[in-house]
C-alpha positions in Angstrom: 25.4 -22.4 3.9 25.3 -21.0 0.4 27.6 -18.1 -0.2 26.7 -15.0 -2.3 26.6 -15.8 -6.0 25.8 -13.7 -9.0 22.3 -13.9 -10.3 21.6 -14.5 -14.0 17.9 -14.1 -13.6 18.0 -10.4 -12.5 20.4 -8.9 -15.0 18.6 -6.1 -16.8 18.6 -5.5 -20.5 17.0 -2.8 -22.7 15.2 -4.1 -25.8 17.2 -7.3 -25.5 20.6 -5.6 -25.4 23.1 -5.2 -22.7 22.8 -2.6 -20.1 24.5 0.6 -21.1 24.7 2.2 -17.6 22.6 3.5 -14.7 21.4 6.5 -16.8 19.4 4.1 -19.0 17.1 3.4 -16.1 16.2 6.9 -15.1 13.3 7.2 -17.6 12.0 3.8 -16.6 12.1 4.7 -12.9 10.3 8.0 -13.7 7.6 6.0 -15.4 7.4 3.5 -12.6 7.0 6.3 -10.1 3.7 7.1 -11.9 2.5 3.5 -11.2 3.4 3.9 -7.5 1.5 7.2 -7.5 -1.6 5.8 -9.1 -2.0 2.7 -6.8 -1.3 4.9 -3.8 -3.9 7.4 -5.0 -6.6 4.7 -5.6 -5.9 2.9 -2.3 -6.4 6.0 -0.2 -9.6 7.1 -2.0 -10.9 4.3 0.2 -10.2 6.4 3.3 -12.8 8.9 2.1 -15.1 6.3 0.5 -15.5 4.2 3.6 -17.0 6.9 6.0 -19.2 7.8 3.0 -20.4 4.3 2.6 -20.9 3.9 6.3 -23.5 6.7 6.1 -25.1 5.5 2.8 -25.6 1.9 4.0 -25.9 2.7 7.8 -23.0 0.4 8.6 -21.3 -0.4 11.9 -17.6 0.0 12.2 -17.2 -3.7 11.7 -19.2 -3.7 8.5 -17.3 -0.6 7.3 -13.9 -2.1 7.8 -15.1 -5.4 6.2 -15.1 -3.5 2.9 -11.4 -2.7 3.4 -10.8 -6.3 4.4 -12.2 -7.5 1.1 -9.7 -5.1 -0.6 -6.8 -6.7 1.2 -8.0 -10.3 0.8 -7.4 -9.7 -2.9 -3.7 -9.5 -2.1 -3.8 -12.9 -0.5 -5.5 -14.6 -3.5 -3.8 -12.6 -6.3 -0.2 -12.5 -5.2 1.1 -16.0 -6.2 -0.9 -16.0 -9.5 0.6 -12.6 -10.2 4.2 -13.9 -9.6 3.4 -16.8 -12.0 2.0 -14.4 -14.6 5.2 -12.3 -14.4 7.3 -15.4 -15.0 5.2 -16.2 -18.1 4.7 -12.8 -19.8 7.3 -10.6 -18.2 7.2 -7.4 -16.0 6.1 -5.0 -18.7 3.0 -6.9 -20.0 2.1 -7.7 -16.4 2.0 -4.0 -15.5 -0.3 -3.3 -18.5 -2.6 -6.1 -17.4 -2.7 -4.9 -13.9 -3.6 -1.4 -15.0 -6.4 -2.7 -17.2 -7.8 -4.8 -14.4 -7.8 -1.8 -12.1 -9.7 0.2 -14.8 -12.3 -2.5 -15.1 -12.9 -2.5 -11.3 -13.1 1.3 -11.3 -15.8 1.2 -14.0 -17.7 -1.4 -12.0 -18.1 1.2 -9.2 -20.4 3.2 -11.5 -23.3 0.6 -11.6 -22.5 -0.3 -7.9 -23.3 3.3 -7.1 -26.4 3.5 -9.2 -28.1 0.4 -7.7 -26.7 1.0 -5.0 -25.3 -2.3 -3.8 -23.0 -3.1 -0.9 -22.1 -6.5 -2.5 -21.2 -5.0 -5.9 -19.1 -2.4 -4.2 -17.2 -5.2 -2.5 -16.7 -7.0 -5.9 -15.5 -3.8 -7.5 -13.0 -3.1 -4.7 -11.7 -6.7 -4.9 -11.1 -6.3 -8.7 -9.2 -3.0 -8.3 -7.1 -4.5 -5.5 -6.3 -7.6 -7.6 -4.9 -5.3 -10.3 -2.9 -3.3 -7.7 -1.5 -6.6 -6.4 -0.1 -7.5 -9.9 1.5 -4.0 -10.1 3.0 -4.5 -6.6 4.5 -7.9 -7.3 6.0 -6.6 -10.5 7.2 -3.1 -9.6 8.6 -3.4 -6.1 11.3 -6.0 -6.9 11.9 -4.4 -10.3 12.9 -1.1 -8.5 14.9 -3.0 -5.9 17.2 -4.8 -8.3 17.5 -2.2 -11.1 20.5 -0.6 -9.4 23.2 -1.2 -6.8 22.4 -3.5 -4.0 23.5 -1.2 -1.2 21.1 1.6 -2.4 18.0 -0.7 -2.9 16.2 0.5 0.3 16.9 4.1 -0.5 15.7 3.6 -4.1 12.5 1.9 -3.2 11.8 4.5 -0.5 12.3 7.2 -3.2 9.7 5.7 -5.6 7.4 4.9 -2.6 7.5 8.6 -1.9 5.7 9.1 -5.1 3.2 6.5 -3.9 2.8 8.7 -0.9 2.3 11.7 -3.1 -0.7 9.9 -4.5 -1.9 9.0 -1.0 -1.5 12.6 0.0 -3.6 14.0 -2.9 -6.3 11.3 -2.8 -8.0 12.7 0.4 -8.4 16.1 -1.3 -9.8 14.4 -4.5 -12.2 12.2 -2.5 -13.0 14.9 0.0 -14.1 17.3 -2.8 -15.7 14.9 -5.3 -17.2 12.4 -2.8 -17.6 13.8 0.7 -18.0 17.5 -0.4 -20.8 16.5 -2.8 -22.8 14.4 -0.3 -25.2 15.2 2.5 -23.5 12.9 5.0 -20.0 14.3 4.2 -20.9 17.9 5.1 -22.5 17.1 8.5 -20.5 18.4 11.5 -19.4 15.6 13.8 -20.1 12.9 11.2 -23.4 12.1 12.7 -27.0 12.3 11.4 -29.8 10.4 9.9 -30.3 10.4 6.2 -33.6 9.9 4.3 -33.7 7.2 1.6 -33.5 9.9 -1.1 -30.4 11.4 0.5 -28.7 8.0 0.7 -29.4 7.3 -3.0 -28.1 10.8 -4.0 -25.0 10.3 -1.8 -24.3 6.9 -3.3 -24.2 8.3 -6.8 -21.6 10.9 -5.9 -18.9 8.3 -6.4 -19.6 7.8 -10.1 -17.6 10.7 -11.4 -14.4 10.2 -9.4 -14.2 6.5 -10.4 -14.9 7.3 -14.1 -12.0 9.8 -14.0 -9.8 7.1 -12.4 -10.7 4.5 -15.0 -9.8 6.8 -17.9 -6.4 7.7 -16.3 -5.6 4.1 -15.7 -6.4 3.2 -19.3 -4.2 6.0 -20.6 -1.3 4.9 -18.4 -1.7 1.3 -19.6 -1.2 2.5 -23.2 1.9 4.5 -22.2 3.5 1.6 -20.4 2.7 -0.8 -23.4 4.6 1.6 -25.8 7.5 2.4 -23.5 10.8 0.4 -23.9 11.2 -0.7 -20.3 14.4 -2.6 -19.3 13.7 -6.3 -19.0 15.3 -9.0 -16.8 17.0 -11.3 -19.2 16.7 -14.6 -17.4 13.3 -14.2 -15.8 11.0 -17.1 -16.5 13.4 -19.1 -18.7 14.3 -22.8 -18.2 17.8 -21.9 -16.9 16.4 -19.6 -14.3 13.9 -22.3 -13.2 16.8 -24.7 -12.7 18.7 -22.1 -10.7 15.7 -21.6 -8.4 15.4 -25.3 -7.7 18.8 -25.2 -6.0 17.6 -22.9 -3.2 14.9 -22.7 -0.6 13.0 -19.5 0.4 12.6 -20.8 3.9 16.3 -20.7 4.7 16.3 -16.9 4.5 15.4 -15.6 8.0 15.0 -12.0 6.6 12.1 -13.3 4.4 10.6 -15.7 7.0 10.2 -12.9 9.5 9.6 -10.3 6.8 6.4 -11.8 5.7 4.7 -11.4 9.1 6.4 -8.0 9.4 4.5 -6.8 6.3 1.3 -8.5 7.4 1.4 -6.9 10.9 2.5 -3.5 9.6 -0.4 -3.3 7.2 -2.8 -3.9 10.1 -1.3 -0.7 11.7 -1.3 1.5 8.6 -4.7 0.6 7.3 -6.3 0.7 10.8 -5.1 4.3 11.2 -5.9 5.6 7.8 -9.4 4.0 7.5 -10.6 5.1 10.9 -8.9 8.4 10.8 -11.9 10.5 9.6 -14.3 8.9 12.0 -11.8 9.4 14.9 -11.0 13.1 14.3 -14.7 13.9 13.6 -15.7 12.9 17.2 -16.7 15.8 19.4 -14.0 15.0 22.1 -11.3 15.0 19.4 -11.8 17.5 16.6 -15.6 17.9 16.3 -15.3 18.1 12.5 -17.4 17.2 9.4 -16.1 14.3 7.4 -15.2 16.7 4.5 -13.1 18.9 6.8 -11.5 15.8 8.5 -10.4 14.6 5.0 -8.1 17.7 4.9 -6.3 16.5 8.0 -6.1 13.0 6.4 -4.1 14.9 3.7 -1.6 15.8 6.4 -1.3 12.2 7.6 -0.4 10.9 4.1 1.7 14.0 3.5 3.8 13.0 6.5 4.3 9.7 4.8 5.5 11.3 1.6 7.9 13.6 3.4 9.2 10.8 5.6 10.0 8.7 2.5 11.9 11.4 0.8 13.9 11.9 4.1 14.3 8.2 4.6 15.7 7.8 1.0 18.4 10.3 1.9 19.1 9.1 5.5 19.5 5.4 4.3 22.4 6.4 2.2 24.4 7.2 5.4 22.6 5.0 8.0 21.8 1.3 7.9 18.1 0.7 6.9 17.6 -1.6 9.9 18.5 1.2 12.3 16.2 3.7 10.6 13.4 1.1 10.8 14.0 0.6 14.5 13.9 4.3 15.2 10.7 4.7 13.2 9.0 1.8 15.1 9.8 3.4 18.5 8.4 6.8 17.3 5.2 5.2 16.0 4.6 3.3 19.2 5.0 6.4 21.3 2.6 8.6 19.3 0.0 5.8 19.1 -0.1 5.6 22.9 -0.6 9.4 23.0 -3.5 9.1 20.5 -5.1 6.4 22.6 -4.8 8.0 26.1 -5.3 11.7 25.4 -8.1 13.8 23.8 -8.6 16.9 21.8 -6.0 18.4 19.4 -3.1 16.4 21.1 -4.7 13.1 20.3 -5.6 14.3 16.7 -2.0 15.5 16.0 -0.5 12.4 17.5 -2.5 10.3 15.1 -1.5 12.6 12.2 2.2 12.3 13.1 2.2 8.5 12.9 2.3 8.9 9.1 5.8 10.3 9.4 7.0 7.2 11.3 5.1 4.7 9.1 6.5 6.3 6.0 9.6 4.1 5.6 8.3 0.9 7.0 6.8 -0.9 4.0 9.6 -0.2 1.5 12.3 -0.9 4.0 10.8 -4.2 5.3 10.2 -5.2 1.6 13.8 -4.6 0.5 15.2 -6.2 3.7 12.9 -9.1 3.1 14.1 -9.9 -0.5 17.8 -9.1 0.2 19.9 -12.1 -0.7 17.2 -14.1 -2.5 18.9 -14.0 -5.9 16.9 -16.2 -8.4 14.2 -16.6 -5.7 13.4 -12.9 -5.8 10.1 -13.2 -7.8 8.7 -15.8 -5.4 9.9 -14.0 -2.3 8.3 -10.8 -3.7 5.0 -12.6 -4.3 5.0 -13.8 -0.7 5.7 -10.4 0.7 3.0 -8.8 -1.4 0.6 -11.6 -0.3 1.3 -10.5 3.2 -0.3 -7.1 2.4 -3.4 -9.1 3.1 -2.7 -8.3 6.7 -4.7 -5.1 6.0 -7.8 -7.3 5.9 -7.5 -7.7 9.7 -8.6 -4.1 10.0 -12.0 -5.7 10.6 -10.6 -6.8 14.0 -10.0 -3.1 14.8 -13.5 -2.4 13.6 -14.8 -5.0 16.1 -12.7 -3.5 18.9 -14.0 0.0 18.0 -17.6 -1.3 18.2 -17.0 -3.2 21.4 -14.6 -1.0 23.4 -14.6 2.4 21.7 -12.8 3.8 18.6 -10.0 5.4 20.6 -9.1 2.2 22.6 -8.9 0.2 19.3 -5.7 2.0 18.5 -3.9 -0.1 21.2 -3.9 -2.8 18.5 -1.9 -0.4 16.3 0.6 0.3 19.1 1.1 -3.5 19.5 1.9 -3.9 15.8 4.7 -1.3 16.0 6.5 -3.6 18.5 6.8 -6.5 16.0 8.2 -4.1 13.4 10.8 -3.1 16.0 11.7 -6.8 16.6 12.1 -7.3 12.8 14.4 -4.3 12.6 16.6 -5.4 15.5 16.8 -9.1 14.8 14.5 -10.6 12.2 15.9 -8.7 9.2 19.4 -10.2 9.5 20.3 -12.1 6.4 21.3 -15.8 6.4 22.2 -18.0 3.4 22.3 -15.0 1.0 22.2 -16.1 -2.7 22.9 -12.8 -4.3 23.3 -9.2 -3.3 20.0 -7.2 -3.6 
């Protein structure tokens, strides 16, 4: 069993010089928080986009969730190439490339809306998600290793709180500029038959929001390119490659069980958020229009933001594994309430799951790469690849079509149980190479 050893690959420097102290990284972390904000914002625009597209293209739940599956399939295909790209060109240039790829995908949504084309929408979403994948592979481990090992879960939860700030504001943005400007979005109960002219007009309502997103991403890419981000001195160098050859990823239990933990957690998170508007719009739950339902989606993601700020503080005094276990139990309970009750109780139970989901991804991620040392980039790539679990939201779409939307949330409840298992046993480290 290999004992803990110092890692030369993850020692940060600024402009090629030695680290002058933790204060040197505060500006960098602030800038990185803007990246977390943007990819959270863009991801959750999908939560208002999908019910909109369901009406425009007259889709079933399975066809609607298939759009989101394409988004998360991008994580599977782009994660390992992203890790290789980071090894070749470094973290900073990779972040710039990721932002520009996202901007290109956002611009593609404009012709997709004018045609309109279900297939081109899929392609645009795949491109945007590929750019986000590159950002995820670069930024998550960067934040985890930039400070003391013992505070890594708290630190990643803190910047992920800004990710949640983006996810909190996105439903308001999408609700106003997409659902609020469309015929289908203002129908009470989310039901109704649209004429062809109404569908074409509704489809084009997505052009302005995605143009705004593309411009903001391009500006952020320029800012990142000009900012003196700390670099990791040994990353991608021959010495680092030799050091990696002496270790195996698969000897680290926390990573081996962490990959399916991320995969399964994403099924739960994405299933809830993507079907939320359709769920609370139902007459027996909230009897709301899609536009009004998007305001409650704001509360779901707001709960995730609040939970991450709280989690960042709590993890400074309580082990991350214990916090994750408590959150898993809470999420399981409220999902059962959402499944077996109706009216406001079911609606607020589904909203509250955001609070319990809040700390799950960043905590699983930091526990998963803990002790990987020179293998951190590869381990991070595999964990981000596991975000492809969100593609299995199509299974929940099939369950909703076959057995009813409310019953489909039993799948979410089952996912919470694996997260509990990971917190209690699977996250324990073995053969740690370096403290992370």
